[in-house]
C-alpha positions in Angstrom: 24.7 5.6 3.2 25.3 3.1 0.4 24.1 0.3 2.6 20.9 2.2 3.4 20.3 2.8 -0.3 20.8 -0.9 -1.1 18.4 -1.9 1.7 15.9 0.6 0.5 16.1 -0.7 -3.0 15.7 -4.3 -1.7 12.7 -3.2 0.3 11.0 -1.6 -2.7 11.7 -4.8 -4.7 10.1 -6.9 -1.9 6.9 -4.9 -1.8 6.7 -4.9 -5.6 6.0 -8.6 -5.4 2.9 -8.1 -3.3 0.5 -7.5 -6.3 2.2 -10.3 -8.2 1.7 -12.8 -5.3 -1.9 -11.7 -4.9 -2.5 -12.6 -8.6 -0.8 -15.9 -8.1 -3.0 -16.7 -5.1 -6.2 -15.4 -6.7 -8.3 -16.0 -3.7 -11.2 -13.8 -2.6 -9.8 -10.2 -2.0 -10.7 -10.1 1.7 -9.5 -13.7 2.3 -6.1 -12.7 0.9 -6.2 -9.6 3.1 -7.0 -11.6 6.2 -4.2 -14.2 5.8 -1.5 -11.7 4.7 -2.2 -9.4 7.7 -2.7 -12.3 10.2 0.5 -14.1 9.2 2.5 -10.8 9.2 1.3 -9.9 12.7 2.2 -13.4 13.9 5.7 -13.0 12.4 6.2 -9.6 14.2 4.8 -10.9 17.5 7.9 -12.7 18.9 9.9 -9.6 18.5 7.5 -7.2 20.3 5.3 -9.1 22.7 7.1 -7.6 25.7 6.0 -4.2 24.7 2.3 -5.1 24.7 1.4 -5.2 28.4 2.1 -1.5 29.1 -0.3 -0.5 26.3 -3.3 -1.8 28.3 -3.9 1.4 30.3 -6.2 4.4 30.1 -3.6 6.9 29.0 -3.0 4.8 25.8 -6.6 5.2 24.6 -5.5 7.7 21.9 -3.0 5.0 20.7 -5.8 2.4 20.4 -8.1 4.9 18.7 -5.6 5.6 16.0 -4.7 1.8 15.8 -8.3 0.8 15.2 -9.0 3.5 12.6 -5.6 2.8 10.9 -6.3 -0.9 10.9 -9.8 -0.4 9.4 -8.3 1.9 6.7 -5.6 -0.7 5.9 -8.2 -3.5 5.7 -10.3 -1.5 3.3 -7.2 -0.5 1.4 -6.3 -4.2 0.8 -10.0 -4.9 0.0 -10.2 -2.5 -2.9 -6.6 -2.8 -4.0 -6.8 -6.6 -4.4 -10.0 -6.2 -6.5 -8.2 -3.6 -8.6 -5.3 -6.1 -9.1 -7.7 -8.8 -10.4 -9.6 -6.4 -12.7 -6.9 -4.1 -14.1 -3.6 -5.9 -13.5 -0.8 -5.7 -11.0 0.9 -2.7 -12.6 -2.0 -0.3 -13.1 -3.5 -1.1 -9.7 -0.2 -0.4 -8.0 0.4 2.9 -9.7 -3.2 4.0 -8.9 -2.6 3.0 -5.3 0.5 5.2 -5.1 -1.7 8.2 -5.6 -2.1 8.0 -1.8 0.5 10.8 -1.6 -2.0 13.3 -2.8 -4.7 12.1 -0.4 -2.1 12.3 2.4 -1.6 15.9 1.4 -5.3 16.6 1.7 -5.5 14.9 5.1 -2.5 17.0 6.3 -4.3 20.2 5.2 -7.6 19.2 6.8 -6.4 17.8 10.1 -2.9 19.1 10.7 -3.2 22.5 9.1 -0.4 21.8 6.7 -0.1 24.1 3.7 -1.0 23.0 0.2 1.9 24.2 -1.9 2.1 25.2 -5.6 4.4 22.2 -6.1 1.7 19.9 -4.7 -1.1 21.4 -6.9 1.1 21.1 -10.0 1.9 17.5 -9.1 -1.7 16.7 -8.6 -2.7 18.1 -12.0 0.1 16.2 -13.7 -1.0 13.0 -11.9 -4.6 13.5 -13.1 -3.3 13.7 -16.7 -1.2 10.6 -16.2 -4.0 8.7 -14.7 -6.3 9.7 -17.5 -3.9 8.1 -20.0 -3.1 5.1 -17.7 -6.6 3.9 -17.2 -7.3 3.9 -21.0 -9.7 6.7 -21.4 -8.6 6.9 -25.0 -8.3 3.2 -25.4 -10.9 0.7 -26.6 -10.0 -2.3 -24.4 -11.5 -0.7 -21.3 -14.9 -1.0 -23.0 -14.3 -4.6 -24.0 -13.7 -5.7 -20.4 -16.6 -4.5 -18.2 -14.6 -5.2 -15.0 -11.8 -2.8 -16.1 -13.8 0.3 -15.1 -14.5 -1.2 -11.7 -10.8 -2.0 -11.3 -9.9 1.6 -12.0 -12.5 2.8 -9.4 -11.2 0.3 -6.8 -7.6 1.3 -7.6 -8.4 5.0 -7.1 -10.2 4.2 -3.8 -6.9 2.5 -2.6 -5.4 6.0 -2.4 -7.6 7.5 0.3 -7.8 4.3 2.4 -4.0 3.9 2.3 -3.5 7.6 3.1 -5.8 7.0 6.2 -3.5 4.2 7.3 -0.4 6.3 6.8 -2.0 9.2 8.6 -2.9 7.1 11.7 0.5 5.4 11.9 2.1 8.9 11.6 -0.1 10.2 14.5 0.8 7.2 16.6 4.4 8.1 16.4 3.7 11.6 17.8 2.0 10.2 21.0 3.9 10.0 24.3 4.8 6.5 25.2 4.2 5.2 21.7 5.7 1.7 21.2 8.3 0.8 18.5 7.5 0.6 14.9 7.4 -3.2 14.8 5.0 -3.2 17.7 2.7 -0.7 16.1 2.7 -2.7 12.9 2.0 -5.9 14.7 -1.0 -4.4 16.5 -2.4 -2.7 13.4 -1.9 -5.8 11.2 -3.6 -8.0 13.8 -6.6 -5.7 14.1 -6.7 -5.3 10.3 -6.9 -9.1 10.1 -10.0 -9.1 12.2 -11.7 -6.5 10.0 -10.7 -8.4 6.9 -12.1 -11.6 8.4 -15.4 -9.8 9.1 -15.5 -8.4 5.5 -14.8 -11.9 4.1 -17.4 -13.5 6.3 -20.1 -11.0 5.2 -19.3 -11.8 1.6 -19.6 -15.5 2.3 -16.0 -16.1 1.1 -14.2 -19.5 1.5 -11.2 -19.6 3.8 -10.3 -23.2 3.2 -8.0 -22.6 0.2 -5.3 -21.7 2.6 -4.2 -25.3 2.9 -3.3 -25.5 -0.8 -1.8 -22.1 -1.0 -0.1 -21.5 2.3 3.4 -21.3 0.8 2.2 -18.4 -1.4 0.6 -16.7 1.5 3.8 -17.1 3.6 5.9 -15.5 0.8 3.4 -12.6 0.6 3.3 -12.0 4.3 7.1 -12.5 5.0 8.6 -10.9 1.9 6.2 -8.1 1.1 4.5 -7.3 4.4 7.3 -7.8 6.9 10.8 -7.8 5.3 9.9 -5.2 2.6 8.3 -2.7 5.0 10.9 -3.3 7.7 13.7 -2.5 5.3 11.9 0.7 4.1 11.0 2.0 7.6 14.5 1.2 9.0 16.3 3.1 6.2 14.0 5.8 5.1 15.5 8.5 7.3 19.1 7.5 6.4 18.8 8.5 2.8 18.1 12.0 1.4 14.3 12.6 0.9 14.6 13.2 -2.8 16.6 10.0 -3.4 14.4 7.9 -1.1 11.2 9.1 -3.0 12.8 8.1 -6.3 13.9 4.7 -4.9 10.4 3.9 -3.6 8.9 4.5 -7.1 10.8 1.3 -8.1 7.8 -0.6 -6.5 5.1 0.4 -9.0 7.6 0.3 -11.9 8.7 -3.3 -11.0 5.1 -4.3 -10.4 4.2 -2.9 -13.8 7.0 -4.8 -15.6 6.5 -8.0 -13.7 2.8 -7.9 -14.5 3.5 -7.6 -18.3 6.1 -10.4 -18.3 4.4 -12.9 -15.9 0.8 -12.4 -16.7 1.0 -10.7 -20.2 -1.0 -7.8 -18.9 -2.1 -5.4 -21.6 -0.2 -2.1 -21.7 -0.3 0.2 -24.7 2.2 2.9 -25.5 -0.4 5.5 -24.3 -0.9 3.7 -21.0 2.8 3.3 -20.4 3.2 7.0 -21.1 0.4 7.7 -18.6 2.1 5.5 -16.0 5.4 7.4 -16.4 3.6 10.8 -16.1 1.9 9.6 -12.9 5.1 8.4 -11.4 6.9 11.6 -12.3 4.0 13.6 -10.7 4.3 11.5 -7.5 8.0 12.1 -7.3 7.7 15.8 -8.1 5.1 16.2 -5.3 7.0 14.3 -2.6 10.7 15.2 -3.4 12.5 18.2 -2.0 15.6 19.7 -3.4 18.3 19.9 -0.7 
């Protein structure tokens, strides 16, 4: 199990660099979403192309339905999350995005008839308190930067969109004849790239900056989108749930710390307290004592 723990830690560290690389690139949000999903899909393709032909049949229509909805949700997730990163910083945006666990709980209740437990309700209330402190309700800098409020809104919208992506990928795994995880990710990322390209085109975004920034895009796609999530998905079931939940919280913590050191992002004592409370609430909600 020690090897699985180490790989899970490494995976969390890899995805922690995603918001940092987005800030380094600083391209249009949907352009970044397009290139990171397209490159990641192309990296997965050589390892799963043999599984693609059997999916083109009528009985796999539910799979394609979930894949398209999940891809749209993921493209929208990256759309709003990248904007939040630019407006609020890598740390705050990542912590706000991790509130998807609460929206996943709501989706489970509405569509899968899963129970809303007292633990979940208490965790949600605690998270609301943490987010209130994190986003600077009692701070003055939020009023100084007019984009900060929009960044908070975009960060909070990341939660439901990412929860939609998680819900669809989870439902795909329950289907008969469902392909491997890497094939599912390849397909969803490829479709998400198409959605992101459409969003960028509608905004009139410029795609030509890729030539100057392709090394940064490759790092983002390979390290965060492929290696990070592969390590996490491959080892998540090999580690006790309570421990894996705690390890995955390294991602927002590292993103928060890296944002402060690399970009000198503002973080008051009150905001850091709010971030800690939010992370504790997320862990309290998802962990189970065994």
